[in-house]
N, C-alpha and C positions, 0 to 999 in steps of 0.2 A: 379161439373160436372165430369162425368167419361165416357170415351170412351173405350169400350171393343172390342179388335181386335182379330181375329183368328190368329193362327200361319201360317206358311207355311212349307210344307215338304222339300222345298229347302232352303239351308242356306249357308252363306259365310263360308269359312274355316278360320282358324287362329284367329288372334285378338291380341290387344296390352295388354290385361289384364292378371292378374295372374290366376292360375287354379281356378276352381269352389270352392266357399265358400258358403254353404247354408245360412250362417249367413249374407251374403251380399245381400240376396234377400228380397224383400218386403213381407209383411204379415208373420210375425214371427210364427203365429199359424199353418202355413203349413209346418214347418220344418220337423216334424216327417214323414208325408206321402211322402214328397220329398226324405228324406233319404231312406225310405223303397223302393221307386220305382227306384231311381237311382241305389241302390245296386242290386235290382233284374235285372235291365237292363244290368248292367256290368256283372253280373253272367251269364246271358243269352248269352251275346256276346262272352263268352269263347267257345261256341259251334257255329261255323260259320253256319252250315247247319240249325240248329234249329232257329237261328236268322233270316236267310233268309226266312224261312217259317212263323215264327211268325209275322214278319213285312211286309210280302207279297212283298218281294224284287225280282227284276229280276236280271239276270247276270250282267247287266251294273251298278247295284246299290250295288255291293258287298262291295265297300269301306265304305258304311254306317255301316257295322259291326265293322270296326276298329274305327270309330267315337265313337260308344257306348262303345267299350272296353276301350277307352282312356278318358272317361268322367272325371275321377278324376284328370288327369294331363294335359288335353288340355287347351290352352289359351282361354280367354273369351273376349267378346266384348258386348256392350249394346244390349239388346234384340231387340230394334227397328232397329238396324243396322245389326243384325245377320241374320234376315229372308230376303229371296228374293222371287221372284215370282210376279205374276201380281199385287196383292194389294200393296206389299211393293215396287215394282218398281215404281208404280204410286205415292206412298207416298214419295219415294226418301229421306228417313230420313237423310242420310249422308250430304245432301246439305242444310238442315235446319240451320238457324242461331241460335246463342246461346240462344236468347230469346224464340224461338220456341221450342228448345230442353228442356229448363227449364220448359216451359209450359207443354210439353209432360211428363216430369217427374212427374208432379202433376196430370195429367188428363188421361193419356193413360195406359191401362193395356193390355198386350198380354196374351191370354189363351194358355198355353203350356200343351200338354198332359203329359209331363214329370214333369214339375215343378209347375203345377197348374197356378195360376195367378201371373204374374211377371210384375214389373214396366217397363216402356219404357226404362229406362237407367240401369236396373239391369244387371250385368255382367253374361252372360251365355256362355257355350261352344256350339259347333256344336254337334248335336245329331240327332237320327232318332227315332221317336215314333209318331204315329198318334192316333187320338181318337178311331179308330177301330182296332188298333194293339192288338195282344194277347201276354201278358207277363205271363209266368207260375205262377199260384197262385194269379193272380191279374185280376179282372174284372174292367177295367178302369171306366166304367160308374158308377158302385156302389162305387168304390174306391174313386172317386173324388166328386161325386154328393153332399153328405151332407157337406163335408168340404167347398166346394166352394160356395154352396148356402148360407151357414151361413155367410161367409165373405162378399158376395155381399149384403146380407140383412142388414148388419151393415153399409154399405157405405151410407153416407147422400147425398142428392142432386140428380140432374138429372143423370140418367144412360142411355147411348146411346149404345145399343148392336148391334155391327156390325159383330158379329161372324156368322159362318155357323151354320145350325141347329144341326149338329153333335156335335159341341163344346158347343152350348147352352144347349144341353141335359146333358153334363158332369158337368155343373154347372149353373143351371137356375138362371137368373136374377130375382129379386123380382117382384111380381105382384102388382104394385102400380102406382099411377097416374103420377109420375115423372120417370118412367122406361119404355123405349120403345125398341122394336126390329125392326131394320131397314131391310126392304126387298127391293131389287132393282128390278124394273120392267120396261118394255117398253110399250108404248101405240101406236098401229098402227093407220092408218088413219080412220079406222072404230070404233075407241074407244076401241078395244079389248086389254086386258092387258095380259102380259105374263112375267114370271120370267126369269131372265138372269143368265148366268153362267160366262163366261170369262169377259163380260162387268160389271157384278155384282162386281167382285173383283176390277176391274179398277175404277169403280165409288166410291167404298168405300175408296180406296186409295186416290183418288183425293179429296174426301170430308174430310178425315182426315187431309190431308195436308193443306186444306183451314182453318180448325179449328185451327191448330197449327200456321199457318201464321198470322191469324187475332186475335186469342186469345179472343174470345167473352166470356162474362159472361152470361151463360144461366142457368136459374133456372127452367123453365117449358117447357113443350112440345110446347106450343104456341110460346115461345121465340125461340125455335129451328127451328120451321117451318118458322117463320118470318125472322130469320137471314139467313136461307138457301136461301130464295127467293131473299133477297138483294144481296147475293153472287153468284146468278146465278144458284142455284140448285132448281129443282122442287121437293118439298117434301110435303106430305099430309098424313092425318090420314088414315090408312088402315082398314082392317076388325077387328072386335072385336074377340080376341082370347080366351075369357072366363075369369072368375074371378081368375083363378089360373096361368095365364100367363101374361107377360107384354103386354101393348098395342102395336099395330103394326103401324109403320110409313113407308110409301112407298117413296122411292127415285127413281124418274123417270129418266132413263138414255136414 
C-alpha cells in the first residue's frame, strides 16, 4: 500500500539533519533530475528579482529566495515534518509514535516539485518551488511527468493518491484496479455534491493520520472503503475517469 501526499508551499525552518544529500533520498532513479533541478533553482536564486517573478512571490515572501540560495548548505529534517499548512497540520506528524512513523516510512510518499517523490522520512531542506513555478530552461510538467509516472507504475499494491490535481499531472498514478484518486466532497441536505478546498486538505490530513495510527493492511479498493467506514470516514467509489486514469474514490467530509 502506498499513500501519495501533495507537498505544501509552507515549510518549517531549520532541522536537526546534515545538509542535503541526494543519495539519502528514496528512489535512486530520480537522482539525475533532482540534481539538475536543484542546481537550476540555486542558480536562479542568485538573481533575487528573477526568482521573485519565477516563483510568483510577494514582498512578504522575499525570504524564500534565500532558502533556495542556501539549498546545498541548509539543515534537513524528515519530509513529513518539514511541510506545514492545513493538510500537514491535521496530520501532525511530529506527534506520531515510533510505530506510526516507521509505518509512514514504508507507505507514505510526498510529491515535491523540487525532488520528485520523496519518502516520508527522507531528509530535505526548506525550499520554495510549486508545481506551477517557472524555472528557466525547465518545464516542470514535462520534466517530471515521464520520470515519476514510470516510478509509480513499478510500485506494487494499492496506491491511494491524495495529491491535488496539479501535482497528479506532474506524475500520473497508474490506471489500474488497485490505484485510486481521492476526491474530497461534501453532500448537502438535498443530496447535491460539491468539491471542497480548505476542508479537502484537512480531511486528507486526518485520513492519513488515521491510516498511520491504525496501520491497516489494505490490498484492494474494497478493503480501503470498508476500513474507512469502520474508522468513521465516509468513502465511496466516484465517477469513472476513463481507461487512462486511476479510479476515483470520494471521501465525504
